[in-house]
ZAGU-808093 format. One line per field, with one value per atom (N, C-alpha, C): atom name; x, y, z; residue number from 1; residue in three letters. Coordinates in steps of 0.05 Angstrom, whole numbers, plus 5000, padded with zeros to 4 digits. Example, Ala and Ser with C-alpha at 12.3 -4.5 7.8 and 13.67 -1.06 7.14 Angstrom:
2
name <- N,CA,C,N,CA,C
px <- 5264,5246,5264,5257,5273,5258
py <- 4886,4910,4934,4955,4979,5001
pz <- 5156,5156,5156,5142,5143,5157
resi <- 1,1,1,2,2,2
resn <- Ala,Ala,Ala,Ser,Ser,Ser
END
This chain:
258
name <- N,CA,C,N,CA,C,N,CA,C,N,CA,C,N,CA,C,N,CA,C,N,CA,C,N,CA,C,N,CA,C,N,CA,C,N,CA,C,N,CA,C,N,CA,C,N,CA,C,N,CA,C,N,CA,C,N,CA,C,N,CA,C,N,CA,C,N,CA,C,N,CA,C,N,CA,C,N,CA,C,N,CA,C,N,CA,C,N,CA,C,N,CA,C,N,CA,C,N,CA,C,N,CA,C,N,CA,C,N,CA,C,N,CA,C,N,CA,C,N,CA,C,N,CA,C,N,CA,C,N,CA,C,N,CA,C,N,CA,C,N,CA,C,N,CA,C,N,CA,C,N,CA,C,N,CA,C,N,CA,C,N,CA,C,N,CA,C,N,CA,C,N,CA,C,N,CA,C,N,CA,C,N,CA,C,N,CA,C,N,CA,C,N,CA,C,N,CA,C,N,CA,C,N,CA,C,N,CA,C,N,CA,C,N,CA,C,N,CA,C,N,CA,C,N,CA,C,N,CA,C,N,CA,C,N,CA,C,N,CA,C,N,CA,C,N,CA,C,N,CA,C,N,CA,C,N,CA,C,N,CA,C,N,CA,C,N,CA,C,N,CA,C,N,CA,C,N,CA,C,N,CA,C,N,CA,C,N,CA,C,N,CA,C,N,CA,C,N,CA,C,N,CA,C,N,CA,C,N,CA,C,N,CA,C,N,CA,C,N,CA,C,N,CA,C,N,CA,C,N,CA,C,N,CA,C,N,CA,C,N,CA,C,N,CA,C,N,CA,C,N,CA,C,N,CA,C,N,CA,C,N,CA,C,N,CA,C,N,CA,C,N,CA,C,N,CA,C,N,CA,C,N,CA,C,N,CA,C,N,CA,C,N,CA,C,N,CA,C,N,CA,C,N,CA,C,N,CA,C,N,CA,C,N,CA,C,N,CA,C,N,CA,C,N,CA,C,N,CA,C,N,CA,C,N,CA,C,N,CA,C,N,CA,C,N,CA,C,N,CA,C,N,CA,C,N,CA,C,N,CA,C,N,CA,C,N,CA,C,N,CA,C,N,CA,C,N,CA,C,N,CA,C,N,CA,C,N,CA,C,N,CA,C,N,CA,C,N,CA,C,N,CA,C,N,CA,C,N,CA,C,N,CA,C,N,CA,C,N,CA,C,N,CA,C,N,CA,C,N,CA,C,N,CA,C,N,CA,C,N,CA,C,N,CA,C,N,CA,C,N,CA,C,N,CA,C,N,CA,C,N,CA,C,N,CA,C,N,CA,C,N,CA,C,N,CA,C,N,CA,C,N,CA,C,N,CA,C,N,CA,C,N,CA,C,N,CA,C,N,CA,C,N,CA,C,N,CA,C,N,CA,C,N,CA,C,N,CA,C,N,CA,C,N,CA,C,N,CA,C,N,CA,C,N,CA,C,N,CA,C,N,CA,C,N,CA,C,N,CA,C,N,CA,C,N,CA,C,N,CA,C,N,CA,C,N,CA,C,N,CA,C,N,CA,C,N,CA,C,N,CA,C,N,CA,C,N,CA,C,N,CA,C,N,CA,C,N,CA,C,N,CA,C,N,CA,C,N,CA,C,N,CA,C,N,CA,C,N,CA,C,N,CA,C,N,CA,C,N,CA,C,N,CA,C,N,CA,C,N,CA,C,N,CA,C,N,CA,C,N,CA,C,N,CA,C,N,CA,C,N,CA,C,N,CA,C,N,CA,C,N,CA,C,N,CA,C,N,CA,C,N,CA,C,N,CA,C,N,CA,C,N,CA,C,N,CA,C,N,CA,C,N,CA,C,N,CA,C,N,CA,C,N,CA,C,N,CA,C,N,CA,C,N,CA,C,N,CA,C,N,CA,C,N,CA,C,N,CA,C,N,CA,C,N,CA,C,N,CA,C,N,CA,C,N,CA,C,N,CA,C,N,CA,C,N,CA,C,N,CA,C,N,CA,C,N,CA,C,N,CA,C,N,CA,C,N,CA,C,N,CA,C,N,CA,C,N,CA,C,N,CA,C
px <- 4902,4898,4894,4907,4904,4892,4866,4851,4841,4842,4831,4806,4786,4760,4752,4745,4738,4712,4708,4682,4659,4662,4640,4632,4648,4642,4625,4624,4609,4577,4575,4547,4529,4538,4518,4509,4523,4513,4488,4487,4464,4443,4448,4428,4416,4430,4419,4400,4405,4386,4361,4363,4339,4321,4334,4320,4304,4316,4303,4288,4286,4272,4283,4309,4322,4332,4335,4345,4375,4385,4413,4429,4413,4427,4430,4424,4427,4455,4475,4502,4512,4527,4538,4556,4555,4571,4601,4610,4638,4647,4628,4635,4636,4615,4616,4639,4650,4673,4698,4699,4722,4720,4695,4691,4701,4690,4699,4727,4740,4769,4784,4773,4786,4778,4756,4746,4766,4769,4786,4767,4761,4745,4754,4736,4744,4737,4730,4725,4709,4703,4687,4661,4651,4622,4622,4646,4647,4635,4633,4623,4592,4580,4551,4545,4567,4564,4551,4556,4546,4517,4505,4477,4458,4468,4454,4434,4446,4431,4447,4434,4447,4470,4467,4487,4512,4507,4530,4544,4528,4541,4559,4547,4562,4587,4585,4608,4630,4623,4641,4655,4639,4652,4672,4671,4691,4716,4715,4735,4753,4776,4796,4808,4813,4827,4811,4784,4768,4772,4773,4777,4804,4825,4852,4854,4842,4842,4827,4806,4790,4805,4822,4839,4860,4867,4890,4884,4905,4901,4890,4897,4888,4858,4847,4819,4803,4810,4795,4804,4826,4839,4856,4869,4887,4870,4875,4859,4868,4849,4854,4840,4843,4829,4798,4789,4759,4749,4767,4757,4752,4753,4747,4719,4701,4673,4666,4686,4684,4700,4711,4727,4717,4693,4681,4680,4673,4672,4699,4720,4746,4756,4753,4761,4748,4723,4710,4722,4729,4742,4769,4783,4809,4805,4783,4776,4770,4755,4746,4771,4793,4817,4832,4828,4843,4840,4861,4887,4909,4901,4921,4932,4957,4968,4954,4955,4943,4961,4953,4966,4947,4956,4939,4955,4943,4957,4942,4958,4945,4963,4949,4962,4972,4990,5003,4982,4958,4939,4921,4926,4909,4926,4951,4969,4959,4952,4943,4916,4899,4873,4878,4896,4903,4916,4935,4948,4928,4908,4886,4866,4867,4846,4821,4820,4795,4789,4809,4805,4811,4832,4839,4847,4832,4838,4857,4865,4883,4905,4929,4951,4972,4963,4982,4989,4972,4976,4984,4989,4993,5023,5025,5050,5062,5043,5050,5037,5054,5044,5054,5036,5043,5035,5055,5050,5055,5037,5039,5037,5054,5057,5059,5037,5037,5038,5056,5058,5064,5074,5079,5104,5125,5150,5149,5131,5128,5115,5121,5108,5081,5075,5049,5055,5037,5040,5037,5058,5057,5065,5075,5081,5101,5121,5144,5133,5109,5098,5078,5074,5054,5069,5057,5068,5061,5081,5076,5092,5084,5100,5104,5085,5086,5096,5100,5108,5137,5135,5161,5163,5143,5144,5132,5151,5142,5150,5131,5137,5127,5144,5138,5144,5123,5123,5116,5132,5124,5126,5107,5103,5122,5128,5143,5166,5166,5188,5203,5228,5243,5236,5242,5236,5256,5247,5266,5280,5266,5279,5270,5289,5284,5271,5251,5236,5253,5245,5260,5246,5258,5246,5258,5241,5251,5269,5289,5309,5296,5277,5265,5249,5236,5222,5242,5262,5283,5298,5302,5319,5303,5276,5261,5249,5250,5240,5254,5237,5249,5247,5229,5226,5221,5236,5231,5232,5211,5210,5204,5218,5212,5225,5215,5227,5243,5248,5264,5288,5311,5336,5343,5332,5338,5329,5307,5296,5310,5325,5335,5351,5371,5386,5373,5349,5334,5315,5314,5295,5308,5335,5347,5360,5363,5376,5385,5392,5405,5385,5360,5340,5330,5337,5327,5336,5316,5320,5315,5298,5292,5291,5304,5305,5300,5281,5274,5275,5290,5293,5291,5271,5268,5240,5232,5207,5187,5193,5175,5153,5135,5113,5092,5080,5058,5034,5016,4993,4974,4973,4957,4965,4992,5003,4998,5001,4997,4967,4950,4921,4914,4926,4920,4928,4951,4963,4957,4949,4942,4967,4990,5014,5035,5053,5076,5096,5111,5131,5158,5174,5202,5218,5243,5259,5260,5250,5247,5271,5292,5319,5340,5364,5388,5394,5408,5414,5434,5434,5454,5483,5497,5528,5540,5563,5575,5577,5589,5593,5566,5544,5518,5509,5511,5502,5519,5545,5562,5555,5549,5542,5516,5497,5471,5475,5492,5496,5510,5527,5542,5525,5503,5483,5464,5464,5443,5456,5469,5485,5467,5440,5422,5408,5414,5401,5401,5378,5378,5368,5352,5342,5347,5360,5363,5354,5336,5325,5330,5342,5348,5336,5318,5304,5309,5324,5330,5344,5359,5374,5402,5411,5437,5460,5481,5503,5515,5522,5535,5565,5576,5603,5621,5640,5661,5687,5699,5726,5747,5745,5765,5764,5741,5739,5758,5763,5780,5809,5816,5843,5852,5833,5839,5842
py <- 5492,5490,5459,5451,5421,5419,5423,5424,5396,5388,5362,5367,5352,5354,5327,5328,5305,5294,5268,5256,5267,5272,5281,5309,5325,5352,5351,5329,5326,5320,5303,5295,5319,5342,5364,5377,5374,5385,5371,5344,5328,5333,5336,5338,5365,5386,5414,5413,5401,5401,5386,5364,5353,5370,5383,5402,5425,5433,5453,5443,5415,5401,5409,5410,5416,5391,5392,5368,5366,5341,5336,5345,5350,5356,5385,5401,5431,5441,5424,5432,5427,5445,5442,5416,5399,5375,5382,5405,5413,5416,5429,5434,5407,5388,5363,5347,5350,5334,5344,5370,5381,5373,5373,5366,5337,5319,5292,5283,5301,5296,5303,5322,5331,5316,5300,5286,5263,5261,5241,5221,5198,5178,5171,5166,5157,5128,5113,5084,5073,5048,5035,5046,5059,5070,5095,5105,5129,5124,5097,5091,5096,5103,5109,5135,5151,5177,5170,5145,5139,5132,5131,5123,5147,5171,5195,5199,5198,5200,5192,5190,5182,5201,5226,5245,5241,5239,5236,5209,5188,5163,5165,5176,5177,5194,5215,5232,5219,5207,5193,5171,5156,5133,5144,5168,5179,5193,5193,5209,5187,5182,5161,5167,5192,5199,5188,5190,5183,5152,5137,5107,5099,5114,5109,5115,5136,5141,5120,5111,5091,5065,5058,5034,5036,5060,5064,5047,5032,5015,5031,5057,5072,5078,5073,5077,5053,5036,5010,4988,4993,4972,4954,4937,4916,4893,4883,4860,4834,4817,4791,4771,4746,4723,4728,4742,4746,4763,4778,4796,4781,4754,4740,4744,4746,4752,4778,4797,4824,4828,4806,4808,4823,4818,4832,4862,4870,4899,4912,4899,4910,4911,4892,4892,4913,4919,4942,4969,4972,4995,4999,4978,4977,4988,4978,4985,5014,5025,5053,5070,5060,5078,5082,5068,5071,5099,5110,5098,5104,5113,5120,5095,5097,5076,5078,5054,5054,5036,5037,5022,5006,4983,4967,4954,4943,4931,4902,4882,4855,4837,4819,4798,4775,4759,4737,4718,4714,4694,4702,4727,4738,4737,4730,4730,4711,4687,4667,4677,4687,4698,4718,4737,4759,4747,4729,4716,4702,4690,4676,4694,4721,4741,4739,4728,4725,4748,4767,4791,4816,4817,4838,4825,4832,4817,4831,4856,4871,4885,4875,4887,4901,4907,4920,4948,4960,4989,4992,4969,4970,4981,5004,5017,5017,5013,5011,4988,4971,4947,4945,4943,4937,4909,4891,4863,4855,4845,4838,4810,4798,4770,4765,4768,4764,4734,4728,4700,4678,4685,4667,4674,4658,4664,4660,4674,4671,4696,4703,4725,4717,4691,4683,4665,4645,4626,4638,4638,4648,4677,4690,4716,4722,4705,4709,4704,4694,4689,4711,4731,4752,4771,4779,4798,4827,4843,4871,4890,4895,4912,4940,4951,4981,4985,4962,4965,4980,5002,5015,5022,5015,5020,4996,4982,4958,4959,4951,4948,4920,4908,4881,4878,4869,4869,4842,4831,4806,4811,4800,4806,4792,4766,4752,4736,4725,4708,4721,4713,4719,4700,4707,4689,4668,4642,4621,4618,4624,4623,4649,4664,4688,4682,4697,4690,4695,4680,4685,4706,4729,4753,4756,4762,4765,4791,4789,4812,4837,4839,4865,4879,4863,4875,4888,4874,4884,4908,4908,4928,4954,4952,4977,4990,4976,4988,5013,5033,5059,5063,5047,5050,5022,5015,4991,4994,4983,4987,4960,4952,4926,4926,4908,4903,4877,4865,4841,4844,4844,4850,4825,4802,4779,4787,4803,4809,4831,4847,4872,4868,4852,4848,4833,4823,4810,4829,4854,4873,4900,4902,4928,4926,4949,4949,4977,4980,5003,5027,5024,5047,5054,5041,5045,5074,5089,5117,5119,5102,5102,5076,5071,5047,5051,5037,5039,5012,5008,4981,4985,4969,4970,4967,4978,4972,4994,5015,5037,5033,5013,5004,5026,5031,5052,5042,5061,5055,5034,5033,5013,4985,4981,4953,4947,4966,4962,4956,4968,4963,4935,4926,4900,4878,4880,4860,4863,4885,4891,4886,4894,4888,4908,4913,4931,4914,4926,4910,4914,4894,4897,4886,4892,4880,4851,4838,4808,4791,4804,4789,4801,4789,4801,4829,4846,4873,4870,4892,4895,4893,4878,4879,4900,4911,4932,4924,4900,4891,4888,4881,4878,4904,4925,4953,4963,4958,4969,4954,4928,4914,4926,4931,4942,4968,4985,5013,5011,4992,4988,4981,4966,4957,4978,5000,5021,5049,5051,5076,5101,5098,5121,5126,5113,5117,5145,5157,5184,5186,5165,5166,5138,5136,5113,5117,5099,5099,5073,5074,5051,5054,5036,5039,5012,5016,4993,4970,4978,4956,4967,4987,4999,4979,4980,4962,4961,4937,4933,4939,4955,4963,4939,4933,4912,4924,4925,4937,4928,4903,4893,4906,4919,4932,4956,4971,4993,4986,4961,4951,4943,4936,4923,4947
pz <- 4843,4872,4879,4899,4906,4934,4935,4960,4967,4992,5002,5017,5010,5023,5036,5062,5076,5067,5068,5060,5075,5101,5118,5109,5095,5086,5061,5047,5023,5030,5049,5056,5062,5076,5082,5056,5033,5008,4999,5004,4997,5017,5043,5063,5063,5056,5053,5031,5009,4987,4994,5011,5019,5037,5054,5072,5057,5036,5020,4995,4995,4974,4946,4945,4920,4907,4881,4865,4871,4872,4876,4850,4827,4803,4799,4819,4816,4815,4824,4823,4795,4784,4756,4756,4735,4734,4737,4725,4728,4758,4773,4801,4816,4810,4824,4817,4792,4784,4800,4805,4820,4848,4860,4887,4892,4876,4879,4874,4858,4854,4878,4895,4920,4946,4943,4966,4977,5002,5014,5027,5015,5028,5056,5073,5101,5107,5088,5091,5069,5071,5050,5047,5067,5066,5047,5041,5023,4996,4988,4963,4961,4983,4984,4969,4964,4948,4922,4912,4884,4886,4909,4912,4914,4913,4916,4892,4868,4844,4820,4797,4773,4765,4769,4760,4777,4805,4822,4815,4809,4804,4779,4758,4732,4735,4750,4755,4771,4793,4811,4796,4780,4764,4747,4738,4718,4734,4759,4774,4785,4771,4778,4805,4811,4836,4860,4859,4880,4887,4867,4870,4878,4870,4878,4908,4918,4947,4963,4950,4964,4969,4950,4953,4973,4981,4999,5025,5035,5059,5084,5085,5108,5105,5082,5077,5075,5056,5053,5072,5084,5103,5087,5101,5089,5082,5056,5045,5059,5068,5078,5064,5074,5060,5063,5082,5085,5062,5049,5026,5001,5000,4975,4968,4989,4984,4971,4975,4966,4939,4928,4905,4882,4874,4851,4856,4882,4887,4887,4899,4898,4870,4854,4826,4811,4818,4804,4812,4837,4846,4831,4829,4813,4785,4771,4744,4743,4764,4763,4768,4779,4784,4760,4738,4712,4701,4689,4683,4703,4727,4748,4760,4772,4788,4816,4831,4857,4876,4901,4922,4939,4949,4966,4988,5009,5029,5031,5038,5041,5059,5071,5089,5072,5083,5069,5060,5075,5069,5044,5036,5014,4988,4990,4966,4945,4953,4932,4921,4935,4926,4904,4910,4891,4866,4870,4847,4829,4840,4824,4814,4821,4811,4825,4850,4865,4882,4887,4902,4885,4874,4853,4827,4806,4781,4760,4769,4751,4768,4767,4781,4764,4739,4721,4727,4744,4751,4781,4795,4823,4825,4839,4842,4872,4891,4920,4932,4946,4959,4987,5006,5035,5042,5046,5052,5081,5095,5123,5128,5142,5147,5178,5192,5221,5228,5247,5258,5238,5214,5194,5179,5177,5163,5132,5119,5091,5079,5054,5041,5030,5032,5021,4996,4994,4973,4946,4929,4902,4898,4920,4916,4893,4892,4874,4844,4842,4815,4804,4822,4814,4798,4775,4756,4766,4772,4782,4766,4741,4722,4731,4747,4756,4785,4798,4827,4831,4846,4851,4881,4898,4925,4941,4957,4971,5000,5017,5046,5055,5071,5080,5111,5126,5155,5164,5184,5197,5227,5241,5269,5288,5284,5304,5293,5270,5261,5238,5236,5213,5190,5165,5143,5141,5144,5143,5117,5094,5069,5054,5047,5031,5005,4998,4973,4948,4926,4900,4887,4883,4870,4841,4822,4795,4794,4778,4777,4770,4750,4743,4765,4783,4806,4825,4832,4851,4839,4814,4800,4796,4796,4791,4816,4839,4865,4870,4878,4887,4916,4929,4958,4970,4991,5005,5035,5049,5077,5090,5112,5124,5153,5169,5195,5195,5171,5169,5153,5167,5154,5134,5138,5119,5093,5089,5063,5048,5063,5050,5026,5025,5001,4978,4985,4963,4948,4958,4945,4939,4943,4937,4910,4896,4869,4861,4837,4827,4828,4826,4826,4853,4875,4900,4909,4917,4928,4958,4969,4998,5010,5032,5046,5075,5087,5116,5128,5148,5161,5193,5202,5231,5240,5263,5275,5273,5257,5256,5235,5243,5225,5222,5199,5196,5213,5219,5235,5222,5196,5182,5190,5190,5196,5227,5243,5273,5278,5264,5268,5257,5236,5224,5243,5253,5271,5300,5307,5335,5355,5343,5359,5351,5370,5363,5349,5330,5315,5326,5324,5332,5307,5308,5285,5287,5267,5271,5266,5259,5255,5271,5270,5282,5272,5289,5282,5258,5243,5222,5232,5217,5223,5205,5212,5196,5167,5161,5134,5118,5132,5118,5109,5126,5120,5096,5097,5074,5048,5050,5026,5014,5031,5023,5008,5022,5009,4983,4980,4955,4933,4940,4919,4912,4926,4921,4916,4893,4888,4886,4881,4879,4904,4927,4951,4962,4968,4979,5007,5016,5044,5056,5080,5094,5123,5131,5158,5172,5195,5211,5239,5246,5271,5288,5311,5327,5312,5293,5278,5270,5284,5277,5280,5265,5266,5293,5301,5328,5324,5343,5341,5349,5334,5339,5343,5366,5372,5352,5343,5324,5298,5291,5265,5263,5286,5286,5285,5293,5291,5264,5247,5221,5201
resi <- 1,1,1,2,2,2,3,3,3,4,4,4,5,5,5,6,6,6,7,7,7,8,8,8,9,9,9,10,10,10,11,11,11,12,12,12,13,13,13,14,14,14,15,15,15,16,16,16,17,17,17,18,18,18,19,19,19,20,20,20,21,21,21,22,22,22,23,23,23,24,24,24,25,25,25,26,26,26,27,27,27,28,28,28,29,29,29,30,30,30,31,31,31,32,32,32,33,33,33,34,34,34,35,35,35,36,36,36,37,37,37,38,38,38,39,39,39,40,40,40,41,41,41,42,42,42,43,43,43,44,44,44,45,45,45,46,46,46,47,47,47,48,48,48,49,49,49,50,50,50,51,51,51,52,52,52,53,53,53,54,54,54,55,55,55,56,56,56,57,57,57,58,58,58,59,59,59,60,60,60,61,61,61,62,62,62,63,63,63,64,64,64,65,65,65,66,66,66,67,67,67,68,68,68,69,69,69,70,70,70,71,71,71,72,72,72,73,73,73,74,74,74,75,75,75,76,76,76,77,77,77,78,78,78,79,79,79,80,80,80,81,81,81,82,82,82,83,83,83,84,84,84,85,85,85,86,86,86,87,87,87,88,88,88,89,89,89,90,90,90,91,91,91,92,92,92,93,93,93,94,94,94,95,95,95,96,96,96,97,97,97,98,98,98,99,99,99,100,100,100,101,101,101,102,102,102,103,103,103,104,104,104,105,105,105,106,106,106,107,107,107,108,108,108,109,109,109,110,110,110,111,111,111,112,112,112,113,113,113,114,114,114,115,115,115,116,116,116,117,117,117,118,118,118,119,119,119,120,120,120,121,121,121,122,122,122,123,123,123,124,124,124,125,125,125,126,126,126,127,127,127,128,128,128,129,129,129,130,130,130,131,131,131,132,132,132,133,133,133,134,134,134,135,135,135,136,136,136,137,137,137,138,138,138,139,139,139,140,140,140,141,141,141,142,142,142,143,143,143,144,144,144,145,145,145,146,146,146,147,147,147,148,148,148,149,149,149,150,150,150,151,151,151,152,152,152,153,153,153,154,154,154,155,155,155,156,156,156,157,157,157,158,158,158,159,159,159,160,160,160,161,161,161,162,162,162,163,163,163,164,164,164,165,165,165,166,166,166,167,167,167,168,168,168,169,169,169,170,170,170,171,171,171,172,172,172,173,173,173,174,174,174,175,175,175,176,176,176,177,177,177,178,178,178,179,179,179,180,180,180,181,181,181,182,182,182,183,183,183,184,184,184,185,185,185,186,186,186,187,187,187,188,188,188,189,189,189,190,190,190,191,191,191,192,192,192,193,193,193,194,194,194,195,195,195,196,196,196,197,197,197,198,198,198,199,199,199,200,200,200,201,201,201,202,202,202,203,203,203,204,204,204,205,205,205,206,206,206,207,207,207,208,208,208,209,209,209,210,210,210,211,211,211,212,212,212,213,213,213,214,214,214,215,215,215,216,216,216,217,217,217,218,218,218,219,219,219,220,220,220,221,221,221,222,222,222,223,223,223,224,224,224,225,225,225,226,226,226,227,227,227,228,228,228,229,229,229,230,230,230,231,231,231,232,232,232,233,233,233,234,234,234,235,235,235,236,236,236,237,237,237,238,238,238,239,239,239,240,240,240,241,241,241,242,242,242,243,243,243,244,244,244,245,245,245,246,246,246,247,247,247,248,248,248,249,249,249,250,250,250,251,251,251,252,252,252,253,253,253,254,254,254,255,255,255,256,256,256,257,257,257,258,258,258
resn <- Met,Met,Met,Asn,Asn,Asn,Thr,Thr,Thr,Cys,Cys,Cys,Ile,Ile,Ile,Ala,Ala,Ala,Phe,Phe,Phe,Glu,Glu,Glu,Asp,Asp,Asp,Val,Val,Val,Leu,Leu,Leu,Pro,Pro,Pro,Leu,Leu,Leu,Tyr,Tyr,Tyr,Glu,Glu,Glu,Thr,Thr,Thr,Gln,Gln,Gln,Leu,Leu,Leu,Val,Val,Val,His,His,His,Gln,Gln,Gln,Gln,Gln,Gln,Ser,Ser,Ser,Thr,Thr,Thr,Thr,Thr,Thr,Cys,Cys,Cys,Phe,Phe,Phe,Pro,Pro,Pro,Pro,Pro,Pro,Arg,Arg,Arg,Leu,Leu,Leu,Leu,Leu,Leu,Met,Met,Met,Tyr,Tyr,Tyr,Val,Val,Val,Phe,Phe,Phe,Arg,Arg,Arg,Cys,Cys,Cys,Val,Val,Val,Ser,Ser,Ser,Pro,Pro,Pro,Asp,Asp,Asp,Gly,Gly,Gly,Arg,Arg,Arg,Arg,Arg,Arg,Ser,Ser,Ser,Ile,Ile,Ile,Thr,Thr,Thr,Cys,Cys,Cys,Thr,Thr,Thr,His,His,His,Val,Val,Val,Cys,Cys,Cys,Arg,Arg,Arg,Leu,Leu,Leu,Trp,Trp,Trp,Arg,Arg,Arg,Ser,Ser,Ser,Ile,Ile,Ile,Ile,Ile,Ile,His,His,His,Ala,Ala,Ala,Val,Val,Val,Ser,Ser,Ser,Glu,Glu,Glu,Phe,Phe,Phe,Trp,Trp,Trp,Val,Val,Val,Lys,Lys,Lys,Leu,Leu,Leu,Leu,Leu,Leu,Asp,Asp,Asp,Pro,Pro,Pro,Asp,Asp,Asp,Val,Val,Val,Ile,Ile,Ile,Gly,Gly,Gly,Val,Val,Val,Leu,Leu,Leu,Thr,Thr,Thr,Ser,Ser,Ser,Asp,Asp,Asp,Asp,Asp,Asp,Glu,Glu,Glu,Gln,Gln,Gln,His,His,His,Gly,Gly,Gly,Pro,Pro,Pro,Ile,Ile,Ile,Ile,Ile,Ile,Ser,Ser,Ser,Glu,Glu,Glu,Ile,Ile,Ile,Val,Val,Val,Arg,Arg,Arg,Arg,Arg,Arg,Ser,Ser,Ser,Ser,Ser,Ser,Pro,Pro,Pro,Leu,Leu,Leu,Thr,Thr,Thr,Phe,Phe,Phe,Gly,Gly,Gly,Ile,Ile,Ile,Gly,Gly,Gly,Met,Met,Met,Thr,Thr,Thr,His,His,His,Asp,Asp,Asp,Cys,Cys,Cys,Val,Val,Val,Arg,Arg,Arg,Leu,Leu,Leu,Val,Val,Val,Lys,Lys,Lys,Asp,Asp,Asp,Gly,Gly,Gly,Arg,Arg,Arg,Val,Val,Val,Val,Val,Val,Asp,Asp,Asp,Asp,Asp,Asp,Leu,Leu,Leu,Ser,Ser,Ser,Arg,Arg,Arg,Leu,Leu,Leu,Ser,Ser,Ser,Thr,Thr,Thr,Leu,Leu,Leu,Cys,Cys,Cys,Leu,Leu,Leu,Ile,Ile,Ile,Ser,Ser,Ser,Pro,Pro,Pro,Asp,Asp,Asp,Tyr,Tyr,Tyr,Pro,Pro,Pro,Ser,Ser,Ser,Leu,Leu,Leu,Gly,Gly,Gly,Asp,Asp,Asp,Gly,Gly,Gly,Phe,Phe,Phe,Glu,Glu,Glu,Asp,Asp,Asp,Ile,Ile,Ile,Leu,Leu,Leu,Leu,Leu,Leu,Pro,Pro,Pro,Ser,Ser,Ser,Leu,Leu,Leu,Asp,Asp,Asp,Lys,Lys,Lys,Leu,Leu,Leu,Ser,Ser,Ser,Ile,Ile,Ile,Trp,Trp,Trp,Cys,Cys,Cys,Ala,Ala,Ala,Lys,Lys,Lys,His,His,His,Ser,Ser,Ser,Phe,Phe,Phe,Asp,Asp,Asp,Asn,Asn,Asn,Ala,Ala,Ala,Pro,Pro,Pro,Lys,Lys,Lys,Val,Val,Val,Asp,Asp,Asp,Gly,Gly,Gly,Pro,Pro,Pro,Leu,Leu,Leu,Ala,Ala,Ala,Ser,Ser,Ser,Arg,Arg,Arg,Leu,Leu,Leu,Arg,Arg,Arg,Ser,Ser,Ser,Phe,Phe,Phe,Gln,Gln,Gln,Thr,Thr,Thr,Asn,Asn,Asn,Cys,Cys,Cys,Met,Met,Met,Thr,Thr,Thr,Leu,Leu,Leu,Val,Val,Val,Asn,Asn,Asn,His,His,His,Phe,Phe,Phe,Val,Val,Val,Gly,Gly,Gly,Leu,Leu,Leu,Gln,Gln,Gln,Leu,Leu,Leu,Arg,Arg,Arg,Glu,Glu,Glu,Leu,Leu,Leu,Ser,Ser,Ser,Val,Val,Val,Gly,Gly,Gly,Cys,Cys,Cys,Ala,Ala,Ala,Ala,Ala,Ala,Pro,Pro,Pro,Ser,Ser,Ser,Thr,Thr,Thr,Val,Val,Val,Arg,Arg,Arg,Arg,Arg,Arg,Thr,Thr,Thr,Cys,Cys,Cys,Gly,Gly,Gly,Ala,Ala,Ala,Ser,Ser,Ser,Phe,Phe,Phe,Thr,Thr,Thr,Ser,Ser,Ser,Cys,Cys,Cys,Cys,Cys,Cys,Asn,Asn,Asn,Lys,Lys,Lys,Tyr,Tyr,Tyr,Ala,Ala,Ala,Asn,Asn,Asn,Glu,Glu,Glu,Asp,Asp,Asp,Leu,Leu,Leu,Leu,Leu,Leu,Tyr,Tyr,Tyr,Thr,Thr,Thr,Leu,Leu,Leu,Gln,Gln,Gln,Arg,Arg,Arg,Cys,Cys,Cys,Pro,Pro,Pro,Ala,Ala,Ala,Leu,Leu,Leu,Glu,Glu,Glu,Val,Val,Val,Leu,Leu,Leu,Arg,Arg,Arg,Leu,Leu,Leu,Ser,Ser,Ser,Glu,Glu,Glu,Cys,Cys,Cys,Leu,Leu,Leu,Pro,Pro,Pro,Leu,Leu,Leu,Phe,Phe,Phe,Asn,Asn,Asn,Pro,Pro,Pro,Asn,Asn,Asn,Asp,Asp,Asp,Ser,Ser,Ser,Glu,Glu,Glu,Ser,Ser,Ser
END
């Protein structure tokens, strides 16, 4: 059974015990382990579950699923340069998520901090990355130098500008990506490869991205030309899902004559 439990539904367990002056250790450890595997954290405050008692803390520390969910951008938020002060805490959450893979979101100004290990010190299990570059035509200083051996799902969003120079991306990263999402057509052919299964191009940014930038997204580059789309599809023989939002190829009457 794969049941999901909201964080606010866990706190009454603790509060009820306080009302009846019961010990927080009255629940069998096996039951607590199951509960915390199903809990869906609703923000950074969810970590306060570990403050209830030693038993709860030891059990939660051993539940990798809880920490993976806590790292989700929809829960912990998108990492920015301001999170350098929280680097040790975020790195500890990453360690607790082992051995599972995890996903994070970050802005371009956080890339250098991540590369230097000042925000997240272990990216070996990072499988999903959402990168946001508002008002700045760059993926962030040093992005192409970050080693991401487990990354297979990448999304990149920029709010206003197209990227002046497409980043240099190592062959292995582009070749193993299974999902790529962006609103910048300039980037598409730099991140697609033989293993790509899902490609989304256009302005349909997820809510996490819209909240971070406080703005609606539009396609930051020119619309796809027919030949560009065909070239992309030829490079993705394993593609199963293609989404185009406000970037459909422009029809050229001359194409039908050739």
